[in-house]
DRENTORKOL-3810 file (N, C-alpha, C; in nm, 4 decimals):
REM DRENTORKOL-3810
@n.u->9.9913; n.v->15.7804; n.w->7.3241; ca.u->9.9461; ca.v->15.7667; ca.w->7.3962; c.u->9.8108; c.v->15.7305; c.w->7.3995
@n.u->9.7488; n.v->15.8248; n.w->7.3769; ca.u->9.6060; ca.v->15.8387; ca.w->7.3154; c.u->9.5966; c.v->15.7974; c.w->7.2520
@n.u->9.6003; n.v->15.7935; n.w->7.1079; ca.u->9.5865; ca.v->15.6912; ca.w->7.0243; c.u->9.5803; c.v->15.5481; c.w->7.0069
@n.u->9.6722; n.v->15.5396; n.w->7.1345; ca.u->9.6333; ca.v->15.3654; ca.w->7.1324; c.u->9.5319; c.v->15.3065; c.w->7.1773
@n.u->9.5098; n.v->15.4077; n.w->7.3200; ca.u->9.3476; ca.v->15.3251; ca.w->7.3854; c.u->9.2724; c.v->15.3389; c.w->7.2863
@n.u->9.2519; n.v->15.4599; n.w->7.1439; ca.u->9.1530; ca.v->15.4728; ca.w->7.1028; c.u->9.1255; c.v->15.3538; c.w->6.9637
@n.u->9.2646; n.v->15.2796; n.w->6.9590; ca.u->9.2595; ca.v->15.2103; ca.w->6.8590; c.u->9.2026; c.v->15.0682; c.w->6.9024
@n.u->9.2470; n.v->15.0729; n.w->7.0641; ca.u->9.2442; ca.v->14.9209; ca.w->7.1203; c.u->9.0777; c.v->14.9365; c.w->7.1705
@n.u->9.0073; n.v->15.0748; n.w->7.1895; ca.u->8.8475; ca.v->15.0779; ca.w->7.1707; c.u->8.7696; c.v->15.0535; c.w->7.1017
@n.u->8.8380; n.v->15.1068; n.w->6.9848; ca.u->8.7692; ca.v->15.0633; ca.w->6.8401; c.u->8.7760; c.v->14.9049; c.w->6.7735
@n.u->8.8768; n.v->14.8490; n.w->6.8383; ca.u->8.9044; ca.v->14.6839; ca.w->6.8134; c.u->8.7837; c.v->14.6525; c.w->6.9021
@n.u->8.7854; n.v->14.6864; n.w->7.0247; ca.u->8.6767; ca.v->14.6345; ca.w->7.0968; c.u->8.5890; c.v->14.6381; c.w->7.0735
@n.u->8.5371; n.v->14.7361; n.w->7.0276; ca.u->8.3873; ca.v->14.8331; ca.w->7.0300; c.u->8.3076; c.v->14.7282; c.w->6.8984
@n.u->8.4255; n.v->14.6990; n.w->6.7588; ca.u->8.4095; ca.v->14.6825; ca.w->6.6101; c.u->8.3870; c.v->14.5386; c.w->6.6429
@n.u->8.4596; n.v->14.4552; n.w->6.7750; ca.u->8.4259; ca.v->14.3137; ca.w->6.7285; c.u->8.2982; c.v->14.2762; c.w->6.8156
@n.u->8.2603; n.v->14.3896; n.w->6.9282; ca.u->8.1312; ca.v->14.3366; ca.w->6.9900; c.u->8.0429; c.v->14.3528; c.w->6.9174
@n.u->8.0545; n.v->14.4424; n.w->6.7835; ca.u->7.9259; ca.v->14.4745; ca.w->6.7190; c.u->7.9318; c.v->14.3572; c.w->6.6209
@n.u->8.0183; n.v->14.3161; n.w->6.5932; ca.u->8.0086; ca.v->14.1644; ca.w->6.4872; c.u->7.9359; c.v->14.0367; c.w->6.5599
@n.u->8.0092; n.v->14.0690; n.w->6.6927; ca.u->7.9166; ca.v->13.9539; ca.w->6.7578; c.u->7.7565; c.v->13.9584; c.w->6.7815
@n.u->7.7197; n.v->14.1129; n.w->6.8260; ca.u->7.6128; ca.v->14.1239; ca.w->6.7783; c.u->7.5283; c.v->14.1040; c.w->6.7172
@n.u->7.5733; n.v->14.1474; n.w->6.5848; ca.u->7.5306; ca.v->14.0813; ca.w->6.4461; c.u->7.5293; c.v->13.9847; c.w->6.4210
@n.u->7.6359; n.v->13.9183; n.w->6.4430; ca.u->7.5892; ca.v->13.7589; ca.w->6.4087; c.u->7.5031; c.v->13.6782; c.w->6.4697
@n.u->7.4868; n.v->13.7120; n.w->6.6309; ca.u->7.3580; ca.v->13.6598; ca.w->6.7034; c.u->7.2171; c.v->13.7174; c.w->6.6183
@n.u->7.2168; n.v->13.8751; n.w->6.6058; ca.u->7.0972; ca.v->13.9373; ca.w->6.5475; c.u->7.0803; c.v->13.8129; c.w->6.4254
@n.u->7.1512; n.v->13.7558; n.w->6.3114; ca.u->7.0935; ca.v->13.7441; ca.w->6.2331; c.u->7.0860; c.v->13.6095; c.w->6.2390
@n.u->7.1382; n.v->13.5242; n.w->6.3412; ca.u->7.1285; ca.v->13.3647; ca.w->6.3699; c.u->6.9753; c.v->13.3682; c.w->6.4352
@n.u->6.9576; n.v->13.4675; n.w->6.5478; ca.u->6.8240; ca.v->13.4783; ca.w->6.6128; c.u->6.7240; c.v->13.4900; c.w->6.4993
@n.u->6.7472; n.v->13.5520; n.w->6.3806; ca.u->6.6368; ca.v->13.6267; ca.w->6.3035; c.u->6.5905; c.v->13.5254; c.w->6.1938
@n.u->6.7044; n.v->13.4580; n.w->6.2212; ca.u->6.6629; ca.v->13.3118; ca.w->6.0837; c.u->6.5965; c.v->13.2068; c.w->6.1713
@n.u->6.6128; n.v->13.1820; n.w->6.2769; ca.u->6.5464; ca.v->13.0830; ca.w->6.3805; c.u->6.3894; c.v->13.1402; c.w->6.3573
@n.u->6.4151; n.v->13.2365; n.w->6.4076; ca.u->6.2403; ca.v->13.3576; ca.w->6.4295; c.u->6.1513; c.v->13.2990; c.w->6.2797
@n.u->6.2371; n.v->13.3123; n.w->6.1889; ca.u->6.1514; ca.v->13.2805; ca.w->6.0788; c.u->6.1366; c.v->13.1235; c.w->6.0200
@n.u->6.2126; n.v->13.0674; n.w->6.0718; ca.u->6.1740; ca.v->12.9087; ca.w->6.0886; c.u->6.0925; c.v->12.8701; c.w->6.1997
@n.u->6.0831; n.v->12.9514; n.w->6.2688; ca.u->5.9792; ca.v->12.9240; ca.w->6.3808; c.u->5.8324; c.v->12.9495; c.w->6.2914
@n.u->5.8010; n.v->13.0650; n.w->6.2573; ca.u->5.6967; ca.v->13.1092; ca.w->6.2331; c.u->5.6380; c.v->13.0493; c.w->6.0936
@n.u->5.7102; n.v->12.9814; n.w->6.0324; ca.u->5.6729; ca.v->12.8870; ca.w->5.9017; c.u->5.5928; c.v->12.7772; c.w->5.9262
@n.u->5.6821; n.v->12.6977; n.w->6.0822; ca.u->5.6223; ca.v->12.6050; ca.w->6.1707; c.u->5.4966; c.v->12.6173; c.w->6.2282
@n.u->5.5042; n.v->12.7320; n.w->6.2834; ca.u->5.3807; ca.v->12.7548; ca.w->6.3209; c.u->5.2619; c.v->12.7728; c.w->6.2257
@n.u->5.2753; n.v->12.8641; n.w->6.1263; ca.u->5.1925; ca.v->12.8646; ca.w->6.0172; c.u->5.1701; c.v->12.7366; c.w->5.9532
@n.u->5.2494; n.v->12.5924; n.w->5.9362; ca.u->5.1911; ca.v->12.4991; ca.w->5.8334; c.u->5.0972; c.v->12.4244; c.w->5.9537
@n.u->5.1191; n.v->12.4337; n.w->6.0738; ca.u->5.0186; ca.v->12.3894; ca.w->6.2092; c.u->4.9321; c.v->12.4367; c.w->6.2094
@n.u->4.9409; n.v->12.5522; n.w->6.2178; ca.u->4.7865; ca.v->12.6279; ca.w->6.2090; c.u->4.7046; c.v->12.6040; c.w->6.1186
@n.u->4.7720; n.v->12.5651; n.w->5.9323; ca.u->4.7149; ca.v->12.5397; ca.w->5.8405; c.u->4.6212; c.v->12.4155; c.w->5.8597
@n.u->4.7420; n.v->12.3174; n.w->5.9105; ca.u->4.6713; ca.v->12.1499; ca.w->5.9543; c.u->4.5643; c.v->12.1879; c.w->6.0776
@n.u->4.5956; n.v->12.2489; n.w->6.1692; ca.u->4.4672; ca.v->12.2085; ca.w->6.2476; c.u->4.3146; c.v->12.3070; c.w->6.1721
@n.u->4.3541; n.v->12.4004; n.w->6.0760; ca.u->4.2168; ca.v->12.4583; ca.w->6.0365; c.u->4.1393; c.v->12.3288; c.w->5.9414
@n.u->4.2338; n.v->12.2909; n.w->5.8715; ca.u->4.1874; ca.v->12.1617; ca.w->5.7775; c.u->4.1178; c.v->12.0360; c.w->5.8953
@n.u->4.1760; n.v->12.0272; n.w->5.9896; ca.u->4.1191; ca.v->11.8860; ca.w->6.0885; c.u->3.9983; c.v->11.9413; c.w->6.1167
@n.u->3.9782; n.v->12.1178; n.w->6.1642; ca.u->3.8676; ca.v->12.1593; ca.w->6.2194; c.u->3.7371; c.v->12.1753; c.w->6.1084
@n.u->3.7718; n.v->12.2015; n.w->5.9752; ca.u->3.6834; ca.v->12.1813; ca.w->5.8588; c.u->3.6232; c.v->12.0389; c.w->5.8041
@n.u->3.7189; n.v->11.9534; n.w->5.8417; ca.u->3.6768; ca.v->11.8025; ca.w->5.8276; c.u->3.5608; c.v->11.7909; c.w->5.9496
@n.u->3.5883; n.v->11.8259; n.w->6.0568; ca.u->3.5060; ca.v->11.7920; ca.w->6.1694; c.u->3.3923; c.v->11.8714; c.w->6.1335
@n.u->3.3834; n.v->11.9732; n.w->6.0780; ca.u->3.2589; ca.v->12.0689; ca.w->6.0708; c.u->3.2097; c.v->11.9866; c.w->5.9688
@n.u->3.2358; n.v->11.9347; n.w->5.8506; ca.u->3.1577; ca.v->11.8392; ca.w->5.7658; c.u->3.1111; c.v->11.7333; c.w->5.8180
@n.u->3.1961; n.v->11.6667; n.w->5.8873; ca.u->3.1530; ca.v->11.5609; ca.w->5.9638; c.u->3.0516; c.v->11.5414; c.w->6.0570
@n.u->3.0258; n.v->11.6432; n.w->6.1147; ca.u->2.8997; ca.v->11.6635; ca.w->6.2380; c.u->2.8070; c.v->11.7336; c.w->6.1811
@n.u->2.8565; n.v->11.8066; n.w->5.9902; ca.u->2.7089; ca.v->11.8497; ca.w->5.9455; c.u->2.6721; c.v->11.7175; c.w->5.9449
@n.u->2.7077; n.v->11.6355; n.w->5.8678; ca.u->2.6677; ca.v->11.5381; ca.w->5.7976; c.u->2.5999; c.v->11.4460; c.w->5.8924
@n.u->2.6460; n.v->11.4381; n.w->6.0216; ca.u->2.5714; ca.v->11.3789; ca.w->6.1040; c.u->2.4769; c.v->11.3693; c.w->6.1758
@n.u->2.4240; n.v->11.5539; n.w->6.1859; ca.u->2.3285; ca.v->11.5867; ca.w->6.1680; c.u->2.2127; c.v->11.6280; c.w->6.0993
@n.u->2.2889; n.v->11.5940; n.w->5.9308; ca.u->2.1677; ca.v->11.5671; ca.w->5.8520; c.u->2.1536; c.v->11.4125; c.w->5.8589
@n.u->2.2011; n.v->11.3034; n.w->5.8871; ca.u->2.1595; ca.v->11.1783; ca.w->5.8977; c.u->2.0793; c.v->11.1512; c.w->6.0281
@n.u->2.1222; n.v->11.2150; n.w->6.1696; ca.u->2.0729; ca.v->11.1842; ca.w->6.2511; c.u->1.9189; c.v->11.1476; c.w->6.2088
@n.u->1.8022; n.v->11.2125; n.w->6.2099; ca.u->1.6217; ca.v->11.2227; ca.w->6.1998; c.u->1.6154; c.v->11.0774; c.w->6.1319
@n.u->1.7041; n.v->11.0353; n.w->6.0120; ca.u->1.6540; ca.v->10.9231; ca.w->5.8863; c.u->1.7207; c.v->10.8210; c.w->5.9723
@n.u->1.8283; n.v->10.8431; n.w->6.0713; ca.u->1.8764; ca.v->10.6829; ca.w->6.1251; c.u->1.7808; c.v->10.6441; c.w->6.2588
@n.u->1.7414; n.v->10.8083; n.w->6.3465; ca.u->1.6840; ca.v->10.7484; ca.w->6.4519; c.u->1.5363; c.v->10.7231; c.w->6.4216
@n.u->1.4890; n.v->10.7259; n.w->6.2945; ca.u->1.3733; ca.v->10.6994; ca.w->6.1993; c.u->1.3889; c.v->10.5639; c.w->6.2009
@n.u->1.4637; n.v->10.5138; n.w->6.1100; ca.u->1.4590; ca.v->10.3906; ca.w->6.1029; c.u->1.4834; c.v->10.2705; c.w->6.2511
@n.u->1.5986; n.v->10.3414; n.w->6.3178; ca.u->1.5730; ca.v->10.2629; ca.w->6.4633; c.u->1.4668; c.v->10.2623; c.w->6.5159
@n.u->1.3720; n.v->10.3925; n.w->6.4607; ca.u->1.1989; ca.v->10.3442; ca.w->6.5700; c.u->1.1664; c.v->10.2262; c.w->6.5124
@n.u->1.1422; n.v->10.2617; n.w->6.3627; ca.u->1.0629; ca.v->10.1222; ca.w->6.2516; c.u->1.1357; c.v->9.9920; c.w->6.3124
@n.u->1.2652; n.v->9.9625; n.w->6.3279; ca.u->1.3255; ca.v->9.8360; ca.w->6.3504; c.u->1.3058; c.v->9.8251; c.w->6.4895
@n.u->1.2678; n.v->9.8667; n.w->6.5880; ca.u->1.2343; ca.v->9.8613; ca.w->6.7769; c.u->1.0898; c.v->9.8264; c.w->6.7216
@n.u->0.9821; n.v->9.8978; n.w->6.6982; ca.u->0.8797; ca.v->9.8400; ca.w->6.6520; c.u->0.8246; c.v->9.6843; c.w->6.5828
@n.u->0.9058; n.v->9.6822; n.w->6.4500; ca.u->0.9212; ca.v->9.5184; ca.w->6.3854; c.u->0.9439; c.v->9.4391; c.w->6.5132
@n.u->1.0524; n.v->9.4542; n.w->6.5880; ca.u->1.0872; ca.v->9.3026; ca.w->6.6894; c.u->0.9930; c.v->9.3577; c.w->6.7809
@n.u->0.9528; n.v->9.4496; n.w->6.8446; ca.u->0.8306; ca.v->9.4590; ca.w->6.9580; c.u->0.7038; c.v->9.3502; c.w->6.8403
@n.u->0.6628; n.v->9.3827; n.w->6.7872; ca.u->0.5713; ca.v->9.3194; ca.w->6.6923; c.u->0.5934; c.v->9.1818; c.w->6.6704
@n.u->0.7018; n.v->9.1423; n.w->6.6145; ca.u->0.7650; ca.v->8.9915; ca.w->6.6026; c.u->0.7502; c.v->8.9296; c.w->6.6799
@n.u->0.8216; n.v->9.0065; n.w->6.8478; ca.u->0.8088; ca.v->8.9219; ca.w->6.9749; c.u->0.6695; c.v->8.9015; c.w->7.0559
@n.u->0.5506; n.v->8.9857; n.w->7.0322; ca.u->0.4561; ca.v->8.9771; ca.w->7.0311; c.u->0.3789; c.v->8.8074; c.w->6.9583
@n.u->0.4345; n.v->8.8117; n.w->6.8345; ca.u->0.3389; ca.v->8.7734; ca.w->6.7361; c.u->0.3646; c.v->8.6096; c.w->6.7897
@n.u->0.4806; n.v->8.5913; n.w->6.8074; ca.u->0.5329; ca.v->8.4610; ca.w->6.8403; c.u->0.4958; c.v->8.4756; c.w->6.9936
@n.u->0.4215; n.v->8.4971; n.w->7.1163; ca.u->0.3693; ca.v->8.4696; ca.w->7.2011; c.u->0.2340; c.v->8.4321; c.w->7.1698
END
């Protein structure tokens, strides 16, 4: 009588173990897919940040000449308007 209960217990536990192992494997696969996706997203974000950094440094370098040209343009417009009056 006791051996039957032991066999039933072994079958129940082995079934439970198989289910837990399958769920763990599926969870591990999904976790790896998510990690790959996050890695791809962070690489893209780094590229965008690098582009923004390059653009800001470009504008920083060209801000002074553009401002100087704007000043000269404004001065010439002022002198032209005074010359017409």
